[in-house]
PAVEXRO-99078 format. One record per atom (N, C-alpha, C, CB): z, y, x negated. Coordinates in steps of 0.001 Angstrom, whole numbers, plus 500000, padded with zeros to 6 digits. Atoms other than C-alpha are relative to their C-alpha. Last residue first. Glycine has a CB too. Layout:
residues N
ZYX/...
//
This chain:
residues 354
499694501388500376/152009866270108408/500149499099501203/501265499947499176/501027500536500883/150203869551109126/500249498554499581/499896500855498782/501356499924499453/152138870616112219/498974499294499104/499600501460500191/500103500877498836/155591869450111170/498578499948500530/500945500464501099/499998501369500493/155072871086107783/499867499005501146/501272499724499207/501317500254500578/154136874370109469/499907498568499483/499708500996498866/500942500157498884/157236874281111631/498595499688499501/499976501267500861/499699501274499343/159400873672108559/499036499746501157/501454499984500508/500489501082500857/157665876485106662/500248498650500668/500683500049498610/501464500031499884/158174878890109543/499397498892499143/499404501354499596/500333500549498685/161860877960109733/498487499956500209/500662500829501109/499856501460499987/162211878477105995/499551499418501334/501456499601499718/501127500540500760/160830882009106170/500044498474499997/500012500540498554/501193499790499174/163302882874108912/498762499448499307/499812501497500308/500066500979498914/166132881229106959/498774500183500891/501249500087500841/498908499928499030/165541883105103722/499733499090501192/500200501441500475/500541500975499051/163339882152100784/501049499868501103/499679498589499304/499067500870499278/163951885148098530/499216499008500844/500965500832500890/500214501325500599/162232887409095995/501033499048500584/500103500050498428/500136499994501439/162095890510098174/499705498601499509/501258500552499335/499300500982500827/161448890594101877/499784500278498528/499538498589500337/498644499544500289/160625893599104074/500763499052499081/500762500174501285/499874498647500574/156847893191104072/501404500385499568/499523500998500986/498857499559499207/156704889370104484/500405501385499475/501206498966499916/499090499103500704/153242888588103144/501077500459500968/499240501217499396/499217499002499283/151455885575104598/500849500816499028/500892499328501054/499647498938500947/148741883153103620/500751501087500742/498735500583499300/499102499022499374/148302879856105503/500465500986498940/501222499299500677/499350499162501005/145290877819104347/500809501086500697/498957500626499036/499024500814500732/144279874948106634/500746500787498940/499313498828499356/498791500125499198/142607877289109123/501068499169499301/499670499388501341/499175498803500081/140094878308106462/501302499892500764/499236501168500502/498616500419499779/138822874745106224/500947501194499927/500410498934498970/499828499927498540/135058875234106393/501397499526500398/498923499149500719/499843501401499578/134990874146102721/500109499896501520/501244499374499339/501225500656500449/133665877575101701/500002498528500365/499827500163498497/501071499718499040/136439878981103848/498700499344499592/499796501498500142/499753500802498797/139011877189101707/498918500259501060/501402500316500579/500209501425500295/137507878626098531/500176499166501259/500975499518498903/501430500260500148/137122882169099851/499731498524499737/499419500846498869/500600499968498657/140720882218101097/498501499682499917/500223501394500667/499739501281499345/141893881126097657/499373499949501381/501498499748500101/500694501083500698/140200884034095907/500196498673500720/500493499890498553/501432499883499716/141300886580098514/499214498868499334/499470501366499523/500251500424498627/144915885382098350/498512500041500320/500773500880500979/499830501454499919/144965885623094575/499690499490501399/501427499602499603/501111500630500719/143521889145094546/500077498491500130/500006500407498516/501217499799499204/145988890284097234/498807499310499341/499711501509500179/499917500919498865/148952888753095389/498727500107500830/501250500303500871/500193501353500517/147930890526092202/500037498965501101/501050499678498964/501427500158500269/147490893826094041/499702498616499439/499517501077499027/500783500228498782/150952893477095592/498519499799499707/500174501164500955/500576498775499420/152715893109092266/499039499681501139/499272500811498919/501408500233499720/154535889775091762/499407501221500697/499814498733500866/500570500900500993/157944889941090092/498497499837500166/500670498653500079/500434499263501182/158998893045092039/499340499109498956/501174500711499384/499764500866501152/159110891156095324/499436500667498754/499363498598500212/499168499249500941/159266893897097954/500367499162498767/501273500484500699/500629498716500279/156364892545100021/500774500862499026/499813500746501263/499145498912499556/157803889045099716/499404501344499608/501404499851499416/499681498992501004/155045886482099395/500915501047500622/498708500658499437/499256498841499516/154443883245101291/500307500916498826/501309499568500719/499490499088501017/151746880689100423/500686501169500691/498858500499499067/499334498803499492/150949877652102567/500518500802498824/501156499637500976/499155499303500968/148489874875101739/500562501254500654/499202500356498707/499188498899499473/146727872262103878/500923500583498928/500829499519501195/498737500446499410/144220870182101868/500807501196500516/500825499204498967/499633499246498805/140757871699101394/501293499518500665/498882499932500990/500781499829498768/141419872521098615/499195498740500284/499059501228499892/499421500767498891/143918871271096010/499206500127501289/501416500444500244/500396501383500228/141741872482093108/500526499117501128/500517499501498634/501125500343499132/142290875894094691/499444498605499741/498905501009499829/499490500406498688/145727876154093066/498875499508500902/500736501164500670/499327501288500196/144023876190089665/500530499493501336/501158500128498967/501061500992500182/141649878942090800/500599498613499799/499105500375498802/500440500490498684/144639880874092170/498839499011499910/499592501170500874/498936500742499322/146066880977088615/499579499522501394/501246500868500111/498902499136499590/142785882038086991/501031499132500728/499493501179500915/499635499901498588/140641879416085297/501120501006500191/500418498631500550/500820500813499118/138745878945082014/500257500279501483/500241498546499710/501387499858500437/139969881256079276/499037499288500944/499835499459498586/500571498791499399/143191881473081302/498598500310499481/500908501182499738/500514500277498660/143922877856080396/499318501218500604/501125499535500909/501442500161499943/144157878622076682/499434499816501385/499611498862499182/500837499166500868/147888878102076380/498519499652500092/500456499867498568/500881500982500633/149468876426079428/499016500775499119/499242499112501078/501057499510500886/152365878709080360/499262498835499350/500587500928498921/501197499943499170/154614878036083358/498777500430499202/500215500949501161/499968501136499082/157908877016081731/498722499901500825/501202500108500923/500474501206500681/157045879361078861/500055498760500879/500811499766498758/501445500183499847/157300882410081120/499521498681499413/499257501147499344/500279500802498807/161093882016081361/498506499732500173/500543500700501237/498898500819499491/161525883159077749/499597499185501231/501189500885500339/499958501330500585/158640885630077297/501073499185500681/500249500067498487/498765500182500763/159552889167078322/500014498674499257/501204500085500920/500173499484501353/155959889867079333/501251499833499141/499615501455500056/500719500973500828/156287887586082376/499923500446498550/498596499777500546/499062500947500589/158943889884083874/499314499009499059/500724499249501094/499921501272499288/156388892615084495/500881499015499233/498593499408500211/498800500160499210/157278896002083034/500119498673500716/500074501071500978/498732499538500556/153815896867081778/501158499832500977/499886501451499591/499930498542499987/151074894756083372/501362500433499475/499752500563501430/499794499574501383/150063891129082932/499922501518499896/498962499346499070/498614500256500395/150548890116086570/500314500548498608/500285498506500038/499155499040499273/147314891765087725/501477499797499695/499766499880501505/500194498668500573/145363889910085044/500924501022500646/498547500439500158/499404499872501333/146872886587086097/499867501415499443/499352499010499042/501053500026500999/146130886929089807/500619500237498634/498909501054500306/500555498710500397/149257886168091758/498731499764499193/501032500829499181/501456500017500074/151257883383093360/499527501404499707/499365499458501313/500614500168501319/154919882476093227/498498499814500155/500622498794499248/499702499018501051/157186883637096043/499571499560498610/501467500291499986/499361498752499591/157161880631098399/500310500833498757/501298499722500821/499555499244501164/154739877761097831/500531501355500451/498848500173498977/499505498691499581/154202875174100562/500628500680498788/501032499875501175/499016499325500852/152087872138099725/500348501358500574/499470500151498564/499854498594499617/150093869513101606/501033500631499081/500418500149501506/500896499730498874/148874865915101158/500019501456500432/500367499127501169/499494498877499223/150359865416097695/498984500363501077/500296501219499087/498906500490499160/149588861924096339/500558501104500895/501115499422499130/500535500336498687/146234863249095118/501055499377500896/498825499061499862/499635501309499460/148065864893092246/499403499792501384/501520499852500059/500109501062500992/146966867712089935/500268498604500538/500934500272498890/501281499963500693/146205870571092326/499785498768499116/499905501261499159/501026500250498989/149093869694094639/498613499984499366/500066501063501110/500030501445499795/151301869445091544/499013499626501104/501401499480500345/500547500666501176/150338873005090600/499930498486500214/500849500324498761/501467499944499943/150819874341094118/499367499331498785/499526501452500096/500512500624498778/154387873043094226/498480500060500057/500594500679501235/500084501448500204/155240873815090585/499392499309501226/501397499419499701/501051500250500994/154436877484091109/499794498502499830/500356500652498640/501240499732499291/156593877459094238/498788499815499106/500014501399500562/500292501185499198/159391875773092285/498741500167500828/501164499684500906/500637500949500902/159154878636089814/499690498689500712/500888499743498788/500040499380501319/159859880867092838/499324499047499025/501428500370499511/499770498561500012/160511878593095837/500001500485498561/501334500363500706/499192499354501023/159168875080096261/500059501502500161/499472499666498647/499445498737499527/157674872528098629/500836500605498880/500855499797501295/499225499344501052/155411869568097849/500443501359500524/499169500146498675/500233498585500301/154249867462100779/500824500417498792/500345500887501218/499074499487501007/153920863693101293/499612501442499677/499986499110498710/499375498772499479/152300862343104451/501096500483499054/500586499760501416/501064499067499603/149780859669103402/500563501354500417/499179499409501146/500659499408501160/152443857794101415/498866500941500329/499491498935499134/501412500090499655/154503857208104550/499228500740498911/499708500600501434/500863498821499900/157873856893102842/498602499606500459/499926500733498649/499529499203498871/160683854304103279/499068501177500305/501404500513499719/500237500712498743/158854851800101092/500371500842501211/500783498701500021/498793500582499430/158757854312098236/499696499340501342/501087501071500165/499970501447500076/155326854777096658/501239499350500569/499855499594498616/501008500550499096/154775858361097761/500042498479500039/498615500465499584/499591499748498622/158047859374096124/499019499362500977/500108501509500261/498811500808499717/157176857745092806/500417500143501462/501163500408499076/500439501387499860/153654859220092812/501182499087500324/499299499526498714/500780500108498768/154971862722093483/499570498556500239/498768500920499942/499046499977498891/157633862320090793/499283499866501329/500826501287499976/499386501323499913/154937861295088333/501007499927501138/500678499643498682/501019500981499604/152889864406088951/500630498631500235/498899499898498924/500215499783498567/156049866551088787/498917499071500541/499620501463500270/498873500561499269/156954865006085434/499817500172501502/501304500652499550/500095501455500025/153471865675084062/501150499364500787/500002499491498550/501123500400499158/153590869306085171/499869498478500055/498700500624499482/499650499793498593/157076869900083736/498884499481500918/500266501501500274/499029501031499670/155986868346080435/500442500124501454/501211500084499066/500733501239499802/152918870561080346/500910498848500360/499219499661498769/500635499921498685/155061873640080858/499221498728500300/499072501218500079/498952499937498988/157265872656077919/499389500030501401/500893501237499777/500000498749499252/154344871594075740/501086499950501060/498620500264500643/499715500169498589/153790868895073115/500008501370500672/501352499268500210/501230500409499343/152334868653069626/500159499787501480/499486498762499381/500035501455499930/155759868703068012/498767499481500742/501255499489500674/500076500512501373/155338872321066972/499883498483499976/501227500436499201/501345499719500497/154579873171070623/499829499466498572/499716501517500045/500909500969499392/157774871389071685/498562500232499559/500095500066501518/499754501306500611/159817873398069206/499052498949500562/501453499569500222/500589499995501338/158232876647070358/500157498650499322/500635501088499144/501453500067499851/159058875892074000/499314499938498646/499487501203500790/500338501322499480/162679875110073154/498490499843500126/500674499767501358/499850500932501110/162939878235070991/499651498581500441/501432500051499446/501149499812500867/161523880364073817/500061499041498816/499928501448499513/501220500536499402/164017878943076277/498801500089499061/499692500732501285/500439501226500669/167124879387074146/498631499518500468/501013498911500221/500626499673501281/167719883062075097/499561498751499224/500962500815499153/501233499242499806/168361882144078749/499260500202498682/500304501354500642/499665498585499925/170894879464077846/498685500770500072/500875500459498768/500566499063500959/169895875934078729/500737501328500086/498490500197500249/500753498793499635/172244873767080718/499420500726498789/500892500948500773/499703498717500630/170935871257080513/501488500093499751/499516501181500873/500860499937501192/169345868012081660/500178501324499268/498521499810500390/499650501080500906/172098867159084172/499177500005498723/499836498689500694/499118501021499461/171599870544085788/500394498967498974/499352499327501158/499144499697498847/168660872427084298/500908498818500353/499138500377501214/499251498765500227/166960872456080901/500984500324501096/499062501135499846/499394499919501321/164255869872081627/500652501368499789/498948499735498912/500961499720501063/163620869849085365/500739500135498672/499187501288500311/499749498953500987/166262868203087553/498815500143499053/501278499697499206/499599500432501341/164893866143090430/500260501199499100/498923499099499380/499883498802500837/164602866755094185/500617499592498669/500862501111500703/499690500293501399/163347863990096483/500029501308499228/498963499011499382/500035498891500953/163472864445100252/500368499491498616/500957501138500435/499421500465501253/162632861930102983/499824501124498983/499329498655499507/500760500203501226/161780864058105986/500853499317498936/499470501336499476/500753501246500016/163131863801109545/499175499723498766/499124499975501136/501206499893499174/164352867278110408/499087498788499867/499234501249499632/499578499981498587/167851866578109116/498800500020500936/500894501218500279/499587501365499671/166253865629105779/500461499912501451/501123499532499057/501193500824499842/164419868966105668/500364498569500389/499181500001498708/500664499614498750/167615870918106296/498766499134500250/499603501491499962/499217500543498895/169464868983103588/499342500327501336/501432500547499965/500168501444499962/166710869740101088/500735499356501156/500466499398498715/501300500325499429/166633873436101953/499799498491500109/498889500616499161/500581500865501017/170341873927101377/498708499434500583/500998498851499566/500420501381499728/171208876871103579/499675499247498712/498781499989500929/498846500868499851/173240880032102974/499663498546500267/500845500502501089/499308499700498753/170311882367103607/501166499074500274/499042499934501137/500450500836498891/168273880668100902/500754500231501297/500118498573499622/501445500202499872/168310882866097809/499542499396501316/499537499138498907/500825498984500645/171744884413097276/498527499887500369/500153499906498507/499784498697499361/173763882399099757/499053501053499448/501447500455499810/500516500099498633/172258879111098572/500165501328500737/500719498873500767/501458499904500086/172879880150094975/499361499930501383/499442498886499109/500347498623500363/176569880862095641/498480500181499972/500610500369498625/499771499183498807/176916877536097432/499642501463499737/501466499888500453/501054500299499037/175333875721094494/500142500844501265/500018498518500357/501242499368500460/177571877425091954/498877499803501011/499582499434498635/499817498545499893/180668876502093967/498738500742499563/501203500456499148/500133499569498608/179420872927094431/500126501513500133/501050499314500867/501245499263499797/178803872331090745/499876500574501408/498824499102499717/500096498938501003/182393871377089932/498758500855500235/499972499402498583/499297498807499520/182759869441093177/499881501162499029/501465499685500239/499468499221501121/180107866964092044/500635501287500517/498884500323498972/499511500864501070/178747864096094168/500747500757498902/498850499253499394/498879500751499441/178114865889097477/500755499228498924/499506499042501074/499505501024500922/175923868395095640/501259499304500509/500280500619498650/498546499822500143/174156870218098499/500580498878499146/500694500033501391/499278501065499304/170435869847097829/501491500178499746/499519498587499532/500723500345498780/168113872740096890/500705498955500846/498636499511499654/500453498776499352/169938874608094138/499381499719501358/499002500723499119/498924499487499142/171799871391093330/499650501352500629/501288500130499194/500160500608498673/168547869900092031/501029500543500975/500118498474499913/501440500154499836/168914872347089147/499725499474501388/499406499058498926/500432500783498846/172415873701088573/498479499956500033/500562500593501320/498946501001499807/173983874899085314/499708499109501201/501356500684500178/500322501319500517/170668876553084467/501077498952500234/499729500097498554/498734500683499704/170557879861086325/499788498518499710/500463500236501503/499129499776501162/167817882149085000/501398499444500236/500085501495499677/498903499110499675/166379881983088547/500918500353498853/500788499407501053/499493499634501320/164230878980087712/501246500856500151/498923500748499181/500422498757500633/163459877341091055/500577500154498593/500410501182500859/499035498907500095/163772873788092320/499461501176499196/501286499503499377/500029499561501393/160922871559093415/500852501252499837/498549500266499537/499405498668499989/161283869559096624/500244500428498559/501327500024500826/499589499819501387/158914866603096866/500468501437499887/498832499678498978/500171498744500718/158879866291100636/500500499842498567/500748501152500718/499115499711501135/158408863141102679/499657501339499371/499909498889498947/500627499007500880/157004861857105960/501003500407498921/499518501252500812/499860498598499641/158924858814107158/499034500866499184/501449500464499785/499991499032501095/158218855082107109/499944501446500486/498838499736499076/501115499400500707/160523854643108748/498720499218500225/500302500089498521/500983500960500473/163038853612111371/498831500728499347/499508499113501156/501046500424499074/166055855787111855/499063499027499333/499222501198500526/499641501219499286/168396857840109739/498883499654500981/501362500164500741/499558499870498601/166694860363107521/500441498652500557/498871500586500873/500798500801499079/166614859691103758/500511500167501427/500025498516499591/499456499943498648/167774862021100985/499063499261500947/500201501469500460/500938500619499074/167126861352097289/500674499916501367/499552498583499498/499424500304498693/168854863600094758/498903499461500901/500670501256500631/500313499143498872/167675863545091161/500729499552501248/498510500022500249/499212500262498805/168363862193087696/499638500998501094/501506500066499684/499794498785499214/165775862014084925/500765499645501270/498643500684500344/499620500353498634/165513859432082135/500392501290500725/501180498951500017/498652499745499497/163707860633079021/500165499436501397/500303501499499998/499093499267500868/160720860347076698/501431500084500506/499483501362499799/499405500935500954/158462857673078146/501121500650499187/498929499459499062/500812500110501214/157836859926081125/500660498964499091/499856501395499270/501246499322499636/159103860066084711/499018500014498835/500287501432500457/500749499596501190/161749857465083956/498686500618500457/499749498785499038/501301500627500252/164016857347086987/499446500477498660/499000500322501145/500389499692501376/167599858066088052/498739499214499687/501146499660498984/500939500949500567/168400858215091766/499623500480498601/498738499842500905/500560499546501258/171391859857093397/499093498911499457/501114500360498983/499673500768501191/171930858979097015/499419500705498784/499466498548500106/500315499352501271/171913860594100414/500450499116498849/500668501391499908/499223500560501092/171840859360103981/499537500635498699/499864498455499947/500744500584501114/170633861331106968/500971499396498987/499102501064499322/501370500356499679/171588862682110388/499204499394498870/499305501176500476/500429499831498623/174721864552109385/498536499684500197/500276501393500453/499832498611499569/175662863097106017/499508500083501436/499220501007499062/500636499578498756/176172859597104675/500277501466500263/500487499149501176/499074499579498950/176911858579101101/499195500423501224/500918501163499509/500527499883498652/175317856965098051/501068500438500980/499400498689500443/499348498940499230/176690857733094597/499357500205501370/499963501301499221/498539499931500019/174251855555092614/500476501065500979/500520500303498574/499420499188498936/170615854417092533/501519499909499952/499476499552501380/498614500401499801/168724853223089449/500614500949501020/500804500012498651/499023499172499287/164934853435089331/501382499354500067/499508500283501404/498704500663500147/162962851643086578/501109500773500715/500346499839498517/498990499060499509/160081854152086765/501411499452499801/499763500309501483/499247500464498828/157909851958084538/501045501034500427/500684498650499698/498561500098500279/155666854016082200/500729499508501243/500573501371499542/499579501373500225/151975853236082719/501488499813499774/499279499461498849/500153500882498853/151015856518084365/500569498601499791/498562499893500348/498896500950500150/152447858812081705/499921498884501045/501347500729500111/499614500617498737/149469861082081115/501021498897499746/498764499437500737/500875501043499450/149467862839077762/500506499471501329/499869498853499018/499222501217499809/151299866150077193/499106498922500613/501242500269500900/499660500545501321/148772868767076035/500750498659500125/500859501018499210/498580500310499877/148728870367079519/500554499488498680/500232498968501106/499191498925500566/145443871853078324/501488499843500299/499519501327500522/500185499891501451/143467868650078835/500973501003499391/498560500408499676/499332501152500607/144895868127082321/499909500055498476/499386498690500517/498560499748499940/143843871653083303/500751498868499318/500472500156501463/499711498925500954/140302870984082057/501492500332500001/499172501261500337/500066500554501347/140174867625083847/500311501060498948/498623499398499744/498756500740500248/141357869259087078/500016499430498586/500170498864501030/498925499028500141/138516871777086875/501325499304499721/500110500863501258/500160499289501268/135921869086086205/501135500986499770/498662500730499966/499754500925501103/137145866792088980/499925500716498659/498997498847500036/498573500342500012/137400869627091479/500327499086498830/500406499329501319/499266498863500565/133918870852090520/501495499695499914/499767501266500847/500262500015501441/132442867392091105/500721501154499319/498486500076499720/499204501091500555/134134867312094496/499780499871498499/499660498684500696/498581499656500045/132756870774095294/500832498875499395/500507500325501399/499392501020499153/129148870112094295/501516500133499896/499529498564499588/500117499586498609/127826873400092923/500517498961500993/498571500311500306/499884501204499186/128826873082089250/500035500409501470/501272499176499616/501351500464499655/127548876230087512/500018498724500840/499194499761498734/500443501181500730/131102877570087725/498573499632500391/500945498820500262/500493499523501293/131511881068089121/499454498855499164/501111500719499238/500854498853499706/131789880009092758/499445500636498748/500760501026500789/500977500362498980/134728877702092092/499223501251500412/500695499346501233/499573499814498610/136382879016088941/498903499561500957/500376501471500263/499942501284499311/135231877487085638/500463500125501443/500912499064499260/501333500573499732/134009880814084201/500023498652500706/499257499852498715/499685501218499240/137393882563084553/498717499249500380/500808500351501274/500941500003498874/136031885932083311/500160498764500875/498570500081499488/499626501049499059/138868886680080905/499109500094501235/501501500112500391/500626501252500408/137191888695078126/500312498852500955/500446499636498604/501416499954499655/138021891958079885/499292498697499651/499326501160499290/500162500192498558/141706891070079750/498523499953500394/500710501121500767/499718501416499728/141552890660075975/499847499697501494/501426499630499523/501163500761500464/139848894044075653/500196498512500252/499747500255498505/501094499889499025/142523895646077843/498759499212499591/499629501457500192/499912500933498882/145217894081075579/498909500206501059/501351500124500645/501330500523499667/144004895914072485/500034499078501217/499419499253498805/500929498932499649/147086898112072196/498638499498500423/499843500927498850/500640499363501157/149355895103072287/498980501025500450/499330498952499103/501455500096499960/151432894485075445/499401500671498767/499444500641501291/500465501046500907/155122893857074746/498491499798500053/500691498703500322/499149501173500010/156365897120076244/499491499007498977/500065499361501387/499012499814498938/153387899409076523/500846498740500062/499318500300501387/500415498846499204/150805899949073789/501015500306501077/498632499759500627/500103500175498551/152450897644071272/499597501274500704/501306499510500561/498775499605499299/151631898387067636/499829499789501507/500355501486499696/
//
């Protein structure tokens, strides 16, 4: 019988068994580059979804238009052999190549919009009302992608499976989708990870982009995706993650949203916690520049979990003599948001590191 909510009575014993033996410092591997390769290989193995490197992107561009200081177009690409994916591609005016941002949208239990959560949908009046509402709710009325393009970054934001043009999912359908993919020898979270890897490589390879200056940026589930793709792709030179980082054990407590299932499956790689904690995976990206923001009133991520994660990552970057490349900050009065003040700090940080 459950001890509390959806936690079984023996859950403390399961937690005690999680020692994260492949974490840097716990692993017997003492050469950092060798550790990075081994840790990344373990994550790659547990994504289940095979690499998609040989699949042609075959990009198609439509619905181009101009905006204040940048141009915008829709681009459709093959990130895997399974499906075509549509996204928004914004390009600053001027002479490139430009720095670029792979912008990764959030979950939010809102599926009618995906890329439109981050980029104003100039191509679809029907989705504009939803997008404006989301911008007001989470982003201080701004569209983060448009702001980045105005500041001189090429921006790519694609729909994840279930959102926007690839949805909409209903909240209660998520677990069934994940289960179906598991039965088919695949993985919902693994598919997201593979698509983000491929999107990073596509963006870095564009003629208009300086492939040495590509960052990943995301809020909430997009924040998880940002540090994950930084860990799994050498095309990402820096990453900014807002409102998604914690120690796994500290997250698995009564009342936490993760225990409800459903949305958790987008970020669940079964078996990975037998090897690495969440901040250990993010640390595969060290010593590249990384930024993590947390809202002190964010109920999704308890303060002790954020503290544990920050301490683990800080130790890794310091071990590389790169402590100044890791920006960790808690905003005491913020909840689960990425408001304009937080955005402005991220933009300034991106300018500095790229």
